[in-house]
N, C-alpha and C positions, 0 to 999 in steps of 0.2 A: 816957661812951658804951659801955663793954663790957657793963656793967650792960644797957644797953638792947638791946644785941645778944642776951644771954644771955636776956633776958625774951621777943625775938623767936623765939629757938630755942625755946625752951620753949611759947611758944602756937603754934608750928608743930607741933611734936611732938604737944602735947594735941588740937589739930585734926585731925591724921591719926590719932590713936587713936579719935578720935571717929567719923571717917570710918569707918576699917577695921572698928571695932566693929559698927558700924551695917549696915554690908556682909554681915557675918559671921552679924547675927540674923536677915537678910531672906530668909529659906528660906520654903520654900512653908507652907502653913498644913497642920498634922496633921488628918486626916480620915478616919474608919474606912474600910476597904476596900469598894467595894461586890462584890458578888458577881456571877460571871459570868453570864451568862442567854443560851440559845440557843434557837432555834426551828429545827425542821425544814421547810425550804420547797421547792417545785419551783422552781428558781432561772432555769431555762431559758426555762419558760413565763414568768414575771414578767418577765425579759428581752426574752421577745417580745412582751409587752403593752407595754412601753414604746416599744419598736421601732415595732408597729403604732400607737401614739397619734401620734408623731413625724409620719407618714405623710399626717396631716389637717393640712390649711395653713389653722389656724385663726388667720390674720393679721390682726393689729389696726393698720388703717393711721390716719393724721391726722384723717382723712375719712371718711364712708362709702361715698363712690362705688368703693372699692375694694374693700370687704368680699364677701367670698366666703360668704355667707350657708349655701350647701349644704354646706360645709365643717364649720361649727359643727354643723349640724343631724345631719351624718353622723358628727361625734365623740359626740354625746350619744346617737345610736342604738347606736353601740357598746360606750358604757359600757354602756349599760344590757343588752345582750347578752352582753358580756364578762362582766359582775358581776352576772349575774342572779339570784343568790342573795341578793346585798345588795341588790337591787331588791325582793324578796319580803319581806325583813325590815324595812327601813326605808321611814319615810314621807318623801315627795319632792314638794317644791314647785318651780316653775320660778318665775323672775324675769328675764324675755327667756331669754338664753343662759345663764344662772348657774342652776347647780344646789344646791339646800339639802336636806340628807338630815337626817334626825332618827331616833335611834337611843333610843327610850323608855328610861330609868333604871327601875329597882325602887322607887330611894327619891324621890320626887316632891319631899321638903324641901330636897334638896341643889342648889345653882345646879349648872347646865350647864356643860359646855364647848364649845370649839369649835376645830376642828382644819380648816385651810384652803388653798388653793393656787391657782391660775389656771392654765386652758390655753390662753389666746391667747399668740401670740407676736409677736414684732415681726418686719417685714420682710427680707429679705436685701439688703444694699446693693447698688443696682444695679451691675453691673460686677465683683463681687468673686466670681461664682459659681465661677469658674475656680481661685479661692485655695482651694476646699474642697477637704479630703484625701477626702471622701465627700461625694457629693450632702448638701445642706441639710435635705431633706425625704425622704432615703432611708429615715433609721432604722437603718442598715447596723452591724451589729454586727462588729467588727473590730478586733484588733491590741488586746484587754482593754476596749475601750471601745463604747459606745452611741452615735452620731454623729447631729448634727441639729438643727435649731432648736427648741427646747424642753427638750434633753437636760439642761439646769442650770436654765432660766428657762421656765416651772416645771412644764413635762410630770412631771418624776421626783418632784416634791413631791406632785402629785396622783394618779398613778398607785400612788407608794409608799404612799400613807394607803388607796387603794382597796384595794390589795392586804392591808394591814395588815388592814383594816374586815374583809374577805372570810376571811380565816384566822380571824379571831375566830369569826366566825359560823361557819364550818365546824365549828370545834370546840367549839360549843354555848356559847359564852362567854355572858355577861346583865352588861352594866354596872349599877351601882349608880346611877351619875350619869346623866342623860341625856347622851348626846352627839350635835352636831352639826357636821356637813361640808359646807362650801360649796368650790364649784368654781366659780371667775368666769370669766367672758367676755369682760370688756374691762379689767382690772384696768393693761395696758399705754397706754391712753387716760384712765385715772382712775379706772374702775371705778364712775362714779355710777350706770350703768344695770344696774348687778350687784350688786356688795357693798355699794355706797349703799342699793339699795332691801333688801337681806336685812337691813339693820341698821335702816331704817325698819320693816321688818316685825318682826323681835325688839323693837323698843322700843315698837311699838303694840300688841304681845302680852305687853308687862310680863316680857319676859326678860331679866335680868339674868346675864350668863355670869361663873362664877368666873375663867376665863382664856381666851383663846384664843391659837392657836397658827399663825402665818403662815410663808409665805417668809419669809428673812432671810438673815443669814450662814451659813457652813458651818462644818467642823472645817478650821482651816486650815493648811496642811501647808506650811512652810518661809517662812512671812511673817515672823516675829519674828525678829531676828538672835540667833544661839546657842540657841533652843529648836528640839529635836529632837522633843518631842511636838505631837501634835494640839492643836489649841487650839480647843475650840468655844466661839464669841461668841455666846452666846443674846442677840441685840439686845433691849433694853426699851424701847426709844425708836427713834424714825425722825426724819430731817430733814424740814422742810417744802422747799418751793420757789417760787420767784418769778422772773418773766423781766421785764428792762427792756429800752428799747432806747434806745441811746446814740446821736445824731443829730447829724453833723458838719455844718456849713452854710456854702453859699457861694456866689458869685455867678452860677454857670451860665455857658453861653455855649458858641463854639464851640471845640473843643479846641485848634486852630491857634494860641490865644490865652491859652494858660492862666496865671492870675497864679501869684504866688509860693507859693501855699499852695491847695489845692483842698478840697471838700469832704470829698474822701477823705483827704486828709492831713491834715486837721484830725481827722477818726474815728480816723486810725492813730495819730496824737500823744495822743488821749484813751484808747483801749484800751490804749495800751501805759503812761501813769498808772496805768491801773486795775489791770493785772496786777502792778504794780508796787508797789501800795499794797493787799495785801488787806484783808479784814475780819480784825480782832485774833482772836487764837487762845491758849488756853492748855493747860495739862494741869490739869484740874478734874473734877470731874462723873464722867461715867460712862468717858470717857477714863481718867481717872485711877484708877477702878478697876478697869478693864480691865489697864491696865499694873503697877500694885500687884500684881495676880495674875501676871501672866504674867511681869514682871521678875524673879521669884523664882526663876524656872527658868533664866535667863541666865547666862553666865559671870561671872565674879567681877568683871571689868573694868566690865560694863555695871551688876552689883548696886551698885557703889561709886555710880553716878551715880543711880540710882532709889530707893535707899535712903537719898539726903542731896538730896531735892529742894530741901531749903532752901539747898542751896550751889548746886546744878547745875541748877535749874531752867530758865533761860536758856540754856543747853548742851544739856539735854534738847528742850525743845520747839524748837530749830533744826535738832538731828538729825532729829527725825520730820517736820518740816514738808520736809524734803527729799523724802519719801516720799510719793507721792499718796495711797496708802491711809493714810498713818496721819496725814498732813494734813488729811484730810476730817474727821479723828474730833476735831481741834483746832478747827475755825474752820467760818465759813460760805465754802463756796467759791463761785470767780468764775470763770466758763468761757463766754466769746465762742463762738457757735456756729453763726452765720448773718450773712453780710452781703450789704448790695444798697445799689445807688447809679445809677449811669446808666441808661437804656433802649436806647443806642445807644454805639456803639466811638466818636464823634467828638463826643459831647456831654458836656458838662462837668454833671456832678450837681450842683443845687443842695441837695440831701440824700443824705448817704450815711449807712447805718443799720446799725449792728449789733446784733444780737441777743444778749443775755448772759443766761445762766441762773445763777440762785444757789440753793444747798442750805442751808435756813437752819438753820445751827445752834441747840440748845435756847436759849443764854444770848441769842439777836438776835430781833428781829421784823421783820416786813416794812417797818416803817416807819424803823427804825432803818438797814436797808439801803439805802433809798433816801437816806436822810440823809447816809449817808457817800459813796455812789457821787454825789452830786451836788455834795460838797464835794469830791471828788476832781477832776472833769473837767467843771462844769458851768461856763459862761463864755459872751460873749456870741454865742459860735460854736457852743456845742455845749449840746444841749438833753437832759435825761431822761426818758423816759417810759415811765411804767408801761403792762404790758401785761395786760389782762385777758383770764381762760380762762373757757370756757362752765362754769357749773358751782362754779367755785373762784376767783371773782370775780379781786382783783390776785394771788392766789398761795394758798399752802395754810401754815400756820404748821408748827412742829417739833410732833410730838404731844406727850402726856405722858409723863413717865418713870415706867414701871411700877417695882413692887418687885422687888428679885433676892433678898428674904430669904421672899418666901411660899411657900406649900405648889405652888402651880403651877409655879413654877421650880425646885424642890427636885423635882418630879417629873420634869423634863425632864432637868436635871443628871444624877438617878439614872439614868435611863433610857439617857442617853450612857454613862456609867460601865457600866452592867450589861453593853453590848452592846460597846462598844470597849477596855475597863479603864482603864489608866493613862494617862487624858489631862486636859488642864486646861480648866476649864470658867471661863466669867467673864462676867459684863456687858459689853453693848458697845452701840453706836451705829451702826444702819443711816444708809447714807448716802444711800443711794436712798430711794425711796417705795416702799406695799405697799398691799393692800386695808386693812390694818390702821387707815387712815386712818379709815376707815368702821366697822369691828368695835369699835377702841377705844372708840367711843360707848357699847357695850352690854358692855363687859367690865371688871370690876375691874382685871384687869392683861392687858396684850397685849403677846404675845412673838413674835420672827421669827427664826427659825434652820431650815436645814435639815439634816438628819443626815446630811449626806454630805461624804467628806473632798474637798478642793479643793487643787489647786496653784497656783501663780503663772501657768505655763503655760497651764491651762486658764481662767484670769481672763479673757484675751483672748476667751475665745470669747461672754461675756455680751453680747449684741447685736451681736456681732462676728462673725469669721470662725473654722470648725471647735469650735462648739459641741459637747462629747462629755463623758461622764459613765463612770467606772469602771465596769465591770461588776460588779466584787468591792463596790466601794463603794455601787453602788445597793443591791446585796443587803443589806448592813450597816444601809444606811440604812432599810430597811422592817423590819427586825428593831426598829431604834429606834423606829420609829411603832408597832408593834405593843407594845410594852412602856411606851410614853407613854400609849396607849389605856387599857392595862390598870392602871397605876399613877392615872392622871390621873381614871379612872371609876371608882374603889374608895376612893378616900382624901380 
């Protein structure tokens, strides 16, 4: 018995040595320090331009009835006037309201690159106008921020690229690679009539891009536990999307004589089951690559976990699943978003319907999601109905995964470090969607990244209230775009 106890103690000690040794070796990968690069810019003018762009109510509604076509036309006219030198130097083609610029390079044997963003924005949620600290379409510059819808998503990206390109033109810069710039007008409703047509045009013209850079993640500030550096997650893939209706069925009738369980009750039970049984998820692929890089900068207690995933994988995944942001990287997410039932207060519904949106992880398919949901909720009183969307059928699968070892990725990484210095750059997965769903068809690699710092407080502004970007952050982001254009078009 004593011998068994002794062997047990020795085994535990050996295990502890292995765990601690692996944690001690789990350090940041050594890389040569990047030189610091800076540019002299008219910062006040750049911020004024971003402010002006926000005042155009270029809102994409779910249907065309609410479209203010004049706002889009006025924005395009403003761009042509504000960036007149760019218009004189670059070729321009229009695809409905989407602008495609071409800056011809000196070496036609090199594959072109594309920088893109979108200038349409989502509406303000009715009734929330008074919650904004500054009017949502004022573009107010106050307290170190530029406020308003589009400040983050994505007029800062569009104006940042325009400012960077104008700076280079004014300085006499001439790219070797041809550069395309595309600014979408309908990204928030799928991009089919903008980016989709641009991609069709490039494909028909036999243009294959070396890489493209679209909106995506930011330089995350304070998102990861114990990491005090900015983390630039360059998204190398994006999730897909599909939407299902969960239908609870009942007998209907007068509300004065309800059965023991109504269609609404059936639906409520089904939705609860669905939320309690999410799609499976694990730390692999892109999520693993990101956390393998960032965890090397975490406190030692967390290094112990990430350096020994063979032992602590279950604990790590449970920890990450508690945070909506990191949970979305692990799995296909389930989000009930809309409900409908009876047409009158005293009428029992025959059908109660929940609309549920799923963001498709690269490991899953739309078919596997339908199968999972059906297995969890479907019975004699519950039906699962796939929803079709114009231009997207039953949904959009996750994108292909681009390389994070390519020259394009290295250009982006070096540009970020040239401007921001000692930051962490890691590949990531975009949990929402972008126009890269279209551009990926004509690019060897498609990347998604906005070179602006972002805090958790600012995150709530996405499609929400008090959207804003730091003034200094916007200026530094423009400098990153300048550097990306320089490196990307000459290497």
